[in-house]
C-alpha positions as CSV (number, residue, x, y, z in Angstrom):
1,M,242.5,242.5,315.4
2,E,241.7,239.5,313.3
3,L,238.7,239.2,311.0
4,L,237.3,235.8,310.0
5,L,235.1,236.2,306.9
6,I,233.2,232.9,306.6
7,R,231.0,231.8,303.8
8,H,227.7,230.2,304.8
9,A,227.2,226.5,304.5
10,L,225.4,224.9,301.5
11,P,221.7,225.9,301.4
12,E,218.7,224.2,299.8
13,R,218.1,224.9,296.1
14,I,215.2,227.2,295.4
15,E,213.8,228.1,292.1
16,A,211.0,230.6,291.2
17,A,209.9,231.2,294.8
18,E,207.0,233.6,295.5
19,G,208.9,236.6,296.7
20,R,212.5,236.5,297.9
21,A,214.3,233.2,298.1
22,D,215.9,232.8,301.5
23,P,216.7,229.1,301.8
24,N,217.6,227.2,304.9
25,L,220.7,225.1,305.1
26,S,220.5,221.7,303.3
27,P,221.3,218.5,305.2
28,K,224.8,218.6,303.7
29,G,225.1,222.3,304.7
30,E,224.0,221.5,308.3
31,Q,226.9,219.0,308.5
32,Q,229.3,221.5,307.0
33,A,228.2,224.1,309.6
34,E,228.6,221.6,312.5
35,L,232.2,220.7,311.3
36,L,233.0,224.5,311.0
37,G,231.8,225.1,314.6
38,E,233.8,222.2,315.9
39,W,236.9,223.3,314.0
40,L,236.7,226.9,315.4
41,S,235.9,225.7,318.9
42,S,239.6,225.9,319.9
43,E,240.0,229.5,318.7
44,H,239.1,232.4,320.9
45,I,236.4,234.5,319.1
46,D,235.1,237.6,320.7
47,A,232.0,238.3,318.6
48,I,230.1,236.6,315.7
49,Y,228.3,238.6,313.1
50,A,226.1,237.3,310.3
51,S,224.1,238.5,307.3
52,P,220.4,238.5,307.9
53,M,219.9,235.7,305.3
54,A,218.9,232.4,306.8
55,R,221.8,230.4,305.4
56,A,224.3,232.8,307.1
57,A,222.5,233.1,310.4
58,Q,222.2,229.3,310.7
59,T,225.8,228.8,309.9
60,A,226.8,231.5,312.5
61,A,224.6,229.7,315.1
62,A,226.7,226.6,314.7
63,V,229.8,228.6,315.5
64,C,228.1,230.4,318.4
65,A,227.2,227.1,320.0
66,H,230.9,226.6,320.9
67,H,231.6,230.2,322.1
68,G,228.5,231.2,324.2
69,H,227.8,234.2,321.9
70,D,224.6,235.4,320.3
71,V,224.6,236.1,316.6
72,I,224.8,239.8,315.8
73,T,222.9,240.6,312.6
74,E,224.7,242.9,310.2
75,T,222.7,244.0,307.1
76,G,225.7,245.5,305.5
77,V,227.1,242.1,304.6
78,I,224.0,240.8,302.8
79,E,224.6,239.3,299.4
80,F,224.1,241.2,296.1
81,D,221.3,238.9,295.0
82,S,219.4,239.0,298.3
83,G,216.2,240.0,296.5
84,A,216.2,237.2,293.9
85,N,213.4,234.7,293.8
86,S,215.8,231.7,293.4
87,Y,219.0,230.3,294.9
88,I,221.0,227.9,292.8
89,P,224.4,226.8,294.2
90,Y,227.3,228.1,292.0
91,E,228.4,224.6,291.2
92,E,225.0,223.7,289.8
93,M,224.6,226.8,287.6
94,D,224.7,226.6,283.8
95,T,228.0,228.3,283.0
96,T,226.9,229.1,279.5
97,S,223.8,230.9,280.7
98,E,223.3,234.7,280.5
99,E,222.5,234.7,284.2
100,F,225.9,233.1,285.1
101,R,227.8,235.6,282.8
102,A,225.9,238.5,284.4
103,M,226.8,237.2,287.9
104,V,230.6,236.7,287.3
105,T,231.0,240.0,285.3
106,G,229.2,242.2,287.8
107,A,226.2,242.9,285.6
108,W,224.0,242.4,288.6
109,A,221.5,245.1,287.7
110,S,220.1,242.7,285.1
111,L,219.5,240.2,287.9
112,G,217.7,242.7,290.1
113,G,220.8,243.4,292.2
114,P,223.0,246.5,292.8
115,D,225.9,247.8,290.8
116,P,229.3,246.3,292.0
117,G,230.7,249.7,293.0
118,P,228.0,250.7,295.6
119,F,227.8,247.1,296.7
120,R,231.5,247.0,297.4
121,S,231.4,250.4,299.2
122,T,228.6,249.1,301.5
123,V,230.5,245.9,302.3
124,V,233.8,247.7,303.0
125,E,232.2,250.3,305.2
126,S,230.3,247.7,307.2
127,I,233.3,245.4,307.7
128,E,235.6,248.3,308.6
129,R,233.0,249.5,311.1
130,I,233.0,246.1,312.7
131,A,236.9,246.1,312.8
132,T,236.9,249.5,314.5
133,D,234.4,248.4,317.1
134,H,236.5,245.4,318.1
135,P,240.1,246.6,318.6
136,S,242.6,243.8,319.5
137,Q,239.8,241.2,319.2
138,T,238.9,238.3,316.9
139,V,235.6,238.6,315.1
140,A,233.9,236.1,312.8
141,I,231.5,237.5,310.1
142,V,229.4,234.8,308.4
143,C,228.4,236.1,305.0
144,H,228.4,235.3,301.3
145,A,230.7,234.7,298.4
146,G,230.1,238.1,296.8
147,V,230.7,239.9,300.1
148,I,234.0,238.1,300.7
149,N,235.1,238.8,297.1
150,A,234.2,242.5,297.5
151,Y,236.2,243.0,300.7
152,M,239.2,240.9,299.6
153,A,239.3,242.6,296.2
154,H,239.2,246.0,297.9
155,L,242.3,245.0,300.0
156,L,244.1,243.4,297.1
157,G,243.4,246.1,294.6
158,I,241.4,243.8,292.2
159,D,238.7,245.3,290.0
160,R,236.8,242.1,289.2
161,P,233.7,241.8,291.4
162,L,234.1,238.0,291.7
163,F,237.7,236.9,291.4
164,F,237.6,233.6,293.3
165,N,235.1,231.1,294.6
166,P,235.0,230.9,298.4
167,Y,233.9,227.4,299.2
168,Y,230.9,226.8,301.6
169,T,232.1,227.4,305.2
170,S,235.5,228.5,304.0
171,I,237.4,230.8,306.4
172,N,239.1,233.8,305.0
173,R,241.3,235.7,307.4
174,V,242.4,239.4,307.6
175,L,244.7,241.1,310.1
176,A,243.5,244.6,310.7
177,S,245.7,247.1,312.5
178,S,244.1,249.9,314.6
179,K,246.6,252.2,312.7
180,G,245.0,251.3,309.4
181,P,247.0,248.6,307.5
182,R,245.2,245.4,306.5
183,M,246.8,242.1,305.6
184,V,245.2,239.2,303.9
185,Q,246.3,236.2,306.0
186,S,244.5,233.4,304.1
187,L,241.8,232.6,301.6
188,N,239.5,229.6,301.3
189,E,240.6,227.6,304.4
190,T,238.6,224.4,304.3
191,A,240.6,222.0,306.5
192,H,237.6,221.2,308.6
193,L,236.0,219.5,305.5
194,R,239.1,217.4,304.7
195,G,238.4,213.7,304.5
196,T,234.7,214.2,304.2
197,S,232.4,214.2,301.1
198,L,231.2,217.7,302.1
């Protein structure tokens, strides 16, 4: 079967919210999601899963619009900072800040998040369960940068919790054999955004 791990589109920036920050897609993100849905409309997709975060669910809905599926919510692919009271796009973060260093090095406990090991285990277990439930099918999972890094790092034998930056609405493909082997087919496909300012 084929897994399409898709990062959500660009959400709105939220700082110091009361409670958990769960931003909706920004206007730019809505355009990205629409282009993603149109790009994937020619591919056969049997099921579409999404993290329960609004940005993932809204991106998945744009894909579902072309395939006649409902979004299936999967809590096991929620992001490591899902309990944070802010969301600042990676590109807008201060790369000299302690928060940024904690994020990229996996010191997520200081940000109120889980340790990388248990987080990766949950992600891998959840994605593998989805793969097992859909033999010989194509499944899209709309999730987050940390989730995509965790699963791909597991397959590639990489220890770093964040080893690459999946772009917003990027498609990352894995071929999963029912006999066990997994093959990374592509990382960071963004052809649907080519020629745009998105």
